[in-house]
N, C-alpha and C positions, 0 to 999 in steps of 0.2 A: 464268778458264775460257773456252776457246774454244767458240763456238757454231757453228763451221763445219759440223759434221756435221748439225745440225738446221736451220740457216738456209739451207743450200744449196738445199733444195727450193723456197724462195720465189722463186728467180730467174726462173722462167718464169710466175709468177702474173700474172694480169691486173691485180692490185692494183699491182704495181711499175710496170708499163707505164702504168697509168692515172695514177698519181701523177706520174710523170716528164712525161707529156704535159700534165697539168694545170699543173704548175709552169712548163713551157715557155710555155704560153698566158698564164699570169698574170704571168710575169716576176718571181716572188717567190723569196725565199730561204727561205721557210717558217719554221717555229718552231725557234728555237735551243734545243736540249735541254741545252746545256752548263750546268753549275752549278759554282760554286766548291766545292772540296773542303770537306767538313764540318770545322769546327774540332775538333781533337782535344784531349781533356782533358790537362792537364799531369800528367806522371808524375814521381814523386819519385826513382825509382831504388832499387835494392836496398840500396845502402850507407846511404841515408837511413833505410830501414826498420830496418836493423841498429842504428841508434842507440838505439832503444827495445827492440827485440826481438833482443838480442845472441845469446841461446842458439839461437834458431831460425835466425837469420842464419848462425851458425857451422855449424849442421847442414846448411843449404842449401849453403853454399860447399864443404862437404866431400863433397857428394853429386853424383850424375850430372846432375841437372837444371841445375846451374850450370855443368857442364863439357861440354855438348854441343858447343859451339864455344869454343875458347880461343886466345889468341895463341900462336903456335908458338914454343916455347922448349925447351931441352933437358929441363927438368923436366916439361913437359906432353906431350912426344912419347913415345909408348910404343914406337914402332918401332925396330928395331935399325939405326941409321944407321952403325954400324961396318962393316956389309957394304956396301962402297963400290960394288960392281958387282952388278947383278941382271939376269936375263933372265926376262921374264914373257910368256908366250904368244908366244915367239919375238922379242920386242922388247927391246933393251938399255936399261938405265937406270943412271945413276950417282947415288950418294947422297953427301952431304958435310955435315959439321957443323963450324962454325967460329965461335968467339967467341959461343956461345949461339944462333947462328942455324943454320937447316937449309936445305939446298938439294937439289933433285932435277933431274937433267938427263934430258930426254926429247925425242923427235922427232915424236910423233904430232900435235902442235898445228900445227906449221909445216912438217913434212917434213924438217927438219934439226935436229941436236942443239942444244938451247937449255937453259941452266941457269936454273931458276926458284927464287927464294927462297920457302920455305914461309911463308905469312903466318898461317895458322890450322890448328889440328887440329880434326877433326870426329869426335866419338864417342870413347868410352874404355871401354865395357863389353865389347862383343864384337869390334868392329873399329874401326879409326881411319883415317879419310881425311886427306889432306893437301891443303890449298887454297892456290892462288896467285892473284894478280891479274895479268891480262894486259891486252891492248889494250882501250881503251874502258871500263875499269873492270870488266870481266867477271871474276868470281871463279869459278874452275873447279876441279874435282876432278882432281888429278894421278893417273895410273893406279896407281902403286905404293901399295898399301893394306896395313895391318898387321892380321893376324889376332891379336887379343889373346889368345884362348884357346889357339890352337895355336902361337903365337909364330913366325909365318912370314909372309913377304910374298906377296901375290897381286895380280892385276890387278883394279882396281875394276870394269872392264867385264864381269867374270864375274858380277856381281850386279846389273847395271843392270836396271831394271824391264823386263819383256818387251814393254811397249808402245812402247819406244824403237825407232824405225824405222831409224835410220842404222846402217850397217855399222861405222862407226868413231865412235860417239857421243862427244861431249864433254859431260860433265855440268857445266852452268853453275849453280852453287849459287844465285846471286842472280837467277836467272830461274825455275828449275824447283823450287826447294826453299824458297820464301819462306814464312815464317810461324811456324815452330816451334823452330828452333834458337837464335834470339836473341829478345829482347823489344823491342817498338816499332821494328820494322825499317822503313826507308824507303829504297827503291832510288834515289830522285831521278833517275829516268831522263829523259834529254833526247831528245825525238824529233828535234830539229834536228841534234844531233851524234851521236845514237845511242850515247850514253855513259851509264854508271852512276856515281853517287857514293854508294854504299850506306853507310848509317849505322844505328846502333841504340843504344838506351839501355843495355841490359845484355846481357852474354853469357849464353846459356842461358835457360831458362824461369824468370823471376824472380817475386818476390812479387806484383807487380801483374798478372801474367797470371792469377792465381787469386783475387786479392782486389780487383781493380779499381784504377783510377788513384788514386794515394795523395797527390797534392799537397794537395788540400782537406783530407784527413784529417790530414796533418802540420800544416797551418796551424791546424786546429781543436784539435789536441792542444797545440800551442804556446800557444794562447789560453786553455787551461784545461780542455780535454777536453770530454766529453759527447757526446751523439749528435746527429744532425741530417743535413743534406745532405752533409756531408763524411764521414759514417760509412763505414768500410771494409766491403766485402762479406765476410761469413762464410759459406763454403760449407756449414758444418754447420747453418746456420739456414735454408737454402733447401729447397724441396721436392725430392724425389729426382730429378725430371726436370731441373730447373734446376741442381742441384748437379752432376749427372753431365755436363751440357753443358759445364761449365768444363773438365773433362778431355778431353771429346770434341773441343774446338777443335783438339787435336793428335792425340789417340789415336783417330782415326777416319779412314778413307779417304773423302775428301769433296772436292767442288768448292766453291770460295769464290765466293759471289754478291755479297758486299759486304765492304769492309774495315772494320776497327775493332771487332771483337767485344770486349766487355768482360764480365767475370764478372758473372753474374746476368741477363744478357740472353738472349734466345731464340736457340738454335742455328739455327733455321730462318729467321731474318732475315739470316743470314750464310753459311750452308753448306747444301749438299745432299749427303747421304751417297750413296756409290756402293754399289749393292746387287747381289744375285746375278743378277738378270734382265738387267743391262746387258751390252753386248757385251764379249767377253773373248777372250783367246788360250787355246785349249784346253790347251796344254802347261803353262800355269802360271796357272790361274784364281785370282782373288782369294778366291772362296768355294768351299766344298764344295757339292755338289748339294743338300744339305738346308738351305742358306742360312747355315750357320755359317762364320765367318771361316777362311780357309785361309792367308792371308798376314798379315804383321805390321802393326803400327801400327793395329790395328782393335779394340782391347780394348773401347772404349766401345760399339761396335755389337754385339759379343758380349754384353756386359752387358745391353744393352737388349733382347736376345732372351731373357734368362734369366728363369725363374720367380722367382728371388730378387729381381730388380728389379721385374718385372711384378706379382707378388703380395705380395712382402715389403718392397718399398721400399728394397732394398739399393742403396747407391751405391758409388762407388770408395773413398771414405773410410770406408766401413763396415769395410773390411779393410786399407786402406793408409793409413799415416801419410804424408801428402804432404810433410811436412817432412823425412822420411827416405826419399828416393826410391830408395835402393839395395835394391830389393825382395828380391833373393836373399839378403840378409844379415839379414832380419827373422826372429827365431825363431818368432814367432806365425804365420808363413806356411810353416813347414817342413811337409813332407808328413806327418810323424808326429804333428803337432799338429792335432787336430780341433776345438780349443776355439772357433775363430771360427765354425765351422759349427754346432756343437751348442748355441750360444747360442740359435739359433732352432729347430733340429731336436732338441729335447730328448728326445723319445720314442725316437729312434734311439740316443741316447747311453746310454740305460739298458741296452741289450743290443745292442752293436755287431755281434756275430757273427750275430745273428738277421737283421739287415738286410743285411749284406755277404756272408754265407756264407763268410767267411774268418776266420782267426784274428785276434783284436782287435789284436795288435801287428804284423800283417803289412801289406805294401803294399796288399793287397787290401781292407784296412779303412781306408785313407787316403781321406778325403773328396775331397781335391783330385786325388789320383791317379786316382780313378774318374770324377769329375765335371768335372775340369779337366785332361784329359790334354794332353800336349805334342803337339798336333795342328796347331799353327799354325806355318808355315814363316817363320822370321825370317832375318836375314842370317847364313848359314852356321851356323844353329842352329834349334832348335825351342823354341817357347814355349807357355805354357798357354792353352787355350781358355777364354775368359771367358763363354761362353754357359751354362756350368754345366749341361749337359744330361745325359741318361742314356746309359750305354754301350749302343750299338746295333750289335752285330756283324752284324746282318742287312743293314745298309747297306754293310758291308765286303764281304759276299758278293756283293751285287747290283751295287754301284757303286764299290767300292774306297775308300770313305770310311773313314778310320782310326777305330778304336775303342779305348777305354781298356784292354780286356782284353789286347790285343796288346802293350801296354807291358811287361807282365811275362811273358806267354805267347807270345813271338815264335815259339817252336818249334811252336806249335799252329795249325791252320788256323782261319780265321774261322768256318767252319761249326761247329767244335767249341764255340767260345765262344757262338755263337747258340743251340745246343742247351742249353748250360748255363744261360744267362740265361732261356731259355724255361721250364726246369724250376723255377728259383728264383722267378721272378716270372711266373706263368702269366697273371695279369691283363693282361700285355703293355701297360704304359703306354708302351712304345716305339712303339706303332702310329702315333702322330702323326708321329714323326720318319721312320718308314719310308714313310708315305704322302706326306709332304712331299717327300722325296728322289725318290720315284718320279714324282710329278707334275711337279716342277720339271725333272727330267731329260727327261721326255717333252715338256714345253712348250718347252724349248730346241730340240728337234728339230721343233717345230711340229706335234706329234702331235694330230690333231683329237679323239681319244678322251678327252683329259683336260680339255676345256673345262669340263664340269660340275664337275670336281674343283677347278679353279682358281676358279670362281665361288664354290664352297662355302668354300674357304680365305679368299678375299677378304672374304667376308661374316661370317666367324667371329671375333668380337673376342677369343675365348679363345686364338686362335693368337698374338696379339701383333702390334703395328703393323708391325714390320719384315717379318714373315712375310706378313701381309696385303698389304703394299706390294709384295713380290716377286710375289705372285699377280696383283695389279693390273698390274704391269709386263709380265707375260707376256700379259695379255689383249690388249695392243695387236697381238699377232701373229694374232689371230683375228677375221676379218671376219664378225662375227655380231652381230645386234641386241642380244643379251644381254650381250655384252662392252661395247658402247657404253653400254648402260643402267647396267651396274655401275660403269663409270668416271664417268659423270655423277653417279650417286648418291654416289660416294666424294668428289666435290668438296664435299659437305656434311658430311664426317666431322669429328669433333672433333679428331682427331689430325693435325698438319700433314703428316707424311710421307705419309699416304694422299692428302691433297689435292695434294701435290707430284707424286706419281707419276701420279695420275689426270689432272692438268693436262698433264703432259708426254706422256701416252699418248693423249690425245684429239686426233687429227689428222684425223678424218673430218668431213664437213660437218655431220652431226647434232649434234656437240658444240660447234659454234661459239657458239651463244647462251650456253651455260653458261660457256664460256671468257671471253666478254666480261664476264660478271658476276664471274668469278674475278679479274679485274684489280683488284678492290676487296678482295681477301682481306687479313686482318690480317697475314699472314706474307709477307715479301718473296720467299722462295724459291717460294712458290705463285704469286705474281703474275708472276714472271719465267718460270716454267714455262708458265703460261697464255699469256703474251706470245709466247713462241717458237712454241707450238703454233698460235696464231692466225696468225702469219706463214706457217706451213706450210699451214694448213688453210683460212683465209679467202680467198675469191676476189675480194672487193670491199673497198674502203676502209671504215673504220668509219662507222657511222651518226652523225649529229650528236650524239646522246646519248652515244656511246662515244668521241668524239674526245679529250675531255679526259683520260679515264682512260688511253687509249692513249698519249697524249703524256706523261702522268705516269710510266707504267711505262717508256716509252722513255727518260726521263731516268734512271731507275734502272739501265736497261741500260747507258746511257752511263757512269754512275758505275762500274759493274762493269768495263767495257772500259778505264777509266782505269787499272786495276790491271795491264793487259796491253798497254801501249803499245809493247812490244817484241815483240808477237806478231802476225804477218801475218794469219792467219785471223781473229783477234778484231777487228782493225781493219777487215777487209773486212766482217765482220758489222756493225760499228758504222756503216760507210758505208752499208750497206743500210738500217739503221734510220733514219739521217738522211734517206735518200732517201724512205723510206716516210712520213716526216713532212714531206716537201716542202722540206727544208733542203738545197739544192743546194750551198751554199758549204761547209758542214761535212761533207757527204757526200764532196765532192771531197777535202777535207783528209784524212779518214780513209782513203780509198781510195788516195790518193797515198802515205801512210805505209805502207800494206799493200804496195803495189807496190815501194817502196824496200826493204822487208824481204825480199820474195820476188818478184823481177822476173819469174820464170817462171810465176807463178800466173795462170790464165786468168780466174777469177771476178772479181777486182777490176778487171781490164782491161775486162771486159764491163760491169760496173756503172759504172765511170768513163765508159765510152762513153755510157751512158744519161744520165749527168749532163751531159756535154759537149754532147750533142745537145739536151737541155732548155735549156742555156745558150746555144744557137745557135752553139756553137763547132764547126761542122760538120766542118771539116778534121781536127781532133784526134779527134772522135768517130769519123770514118771510119777513121782509123789504128788506133784501139783495137779497133773491131769486126773489122778485117782481121786482127788478131793472134789471133783465136779459131781454133784449128786444126780441120780437118774432122772429126777423130775425137773432138772434145769434145761433150758433150751440149748445150752452149750454141751450137753452130755454127748450127743452123737459126734460132734467135732472132737471132743476129748477122747472118745473111744478110738476114732481114726488115728489120732496122734499116738495113742498107746500102742496101737497095732504097728504103726510105723517104727516105734521104738522097740517093738518086740515084747511089750509088756501087757497087752490086753488079754483078759481072760474071758 
């Protein structure tokens, strides 16, 4: 995850300048934050698991979790390669199949027609992409993509996430999509040659993604079985939070803060979920205004909002058999089958019509059709909302948020549905969702009138941690002592996500003492959030008592940056962190890599200028400062540095 957006503010802090000046006087290289990558546990591989668990292995190999990425062959490719010529968005393509291999000719990568061998297929349920390996080991998505349901070709760039900025983006799978399509992936990226040698243990999400590394378990079983250090993780034996975190490693929109998540470990030592309060593009937001997921791959965050999880302890495997991942084929999940829900909601099962006000056998009496409507936008499809909330057509009237009633009554206005549910359920349990949507929508606009409402939601544990976290995230927009007090208080919350958001939102001077203490938080995501906020908010280097903890979390940041050695902004951030620790040598290394990846970027040039000045390499420092253009925010600081070097004109 790049920290460019958050660390950029640190560039003009007196802290940065003070450290650089101190290093120059001392002639030191500072503290080396680099650590050797942690030793990874040995994995057995899915085929080894299948030796003892043949039935489950067979079910897995027949399901979609094993087929997310497959070697491209005639039998794995679903697209119609007999259509030898295509035109998609005005661009011509040629398709060819020969001796079991597939080929696509396109011109967008190089500007001239080039035939690429398809190495892998990606997806097989709704769409299927076709991947090829090009220069420097980059595995990219070729534009022609097959719509499995509609049986037609379309351009993959029609569904590229809206945060992609390039007008002609190339989706590099082994840079932008790391972590979920295969198991035990390692890109083996070389900063020297800027090449990838990507490898993985298993295609798809295999046994050890959910049960933990299996090599010790295999050796234990070979030695006679029993339990002990080599025992495999059983998700069903974990508490609901830890059990659902296993699925959340892929089924949540999140940033990765550390590599190597293993089943049974805490999500917040490895990931930070992206929530509703974060910046978004209004034409295609990730969340609806009430905080429920709007876009796909977010089922776990929907579940974590649900009363079924918060009050009932339901997890993913309460309803899903993970060994049969083809969820649309499970009869127990059919809309007409309420048995899964009525196991807990037994009183409603005794008189379904009294609860639903619909005929018992109708769609209006289907639990999932009413409480899990298809309101989440997937790739060219709609999937079910896992927040399991109440139909709230009032939010459709006010904010255009979909409601379950419209799934059947598309010919009726939302106001008609709102009147109906108000008559049937006059106690209006939907008021919480109406209030939440109203407050979050106003907070996104910076409306000062909802500050009290945000404070109330943030303090109300009955709202659920993710809803509280969204309210805390919005408080950063309000320059009010009550906002700062609420954020500082949330740093002591029991739930990690509240501490994560509070730490990332405390950027004013009053929160600095609390942030220094948060560097000792038990969860890595909290520590790193506090670390970034300190760099943004602290104006002086750490006090002696805080230096060790700052260096310790700096090393964690460096470990995170190691996952993104191919990302220019992340390497610029790493260079800044090395600089703040007085490590000029490794600051220069990171900034050099950043500049090689993006020669036009101004920030790493300015930072490298500070490093070279501190190293008494005055001529190079002068050249770097002179590269800062007059319209850049760093220009005044660069001029001051040039004056100090005797080179400003």
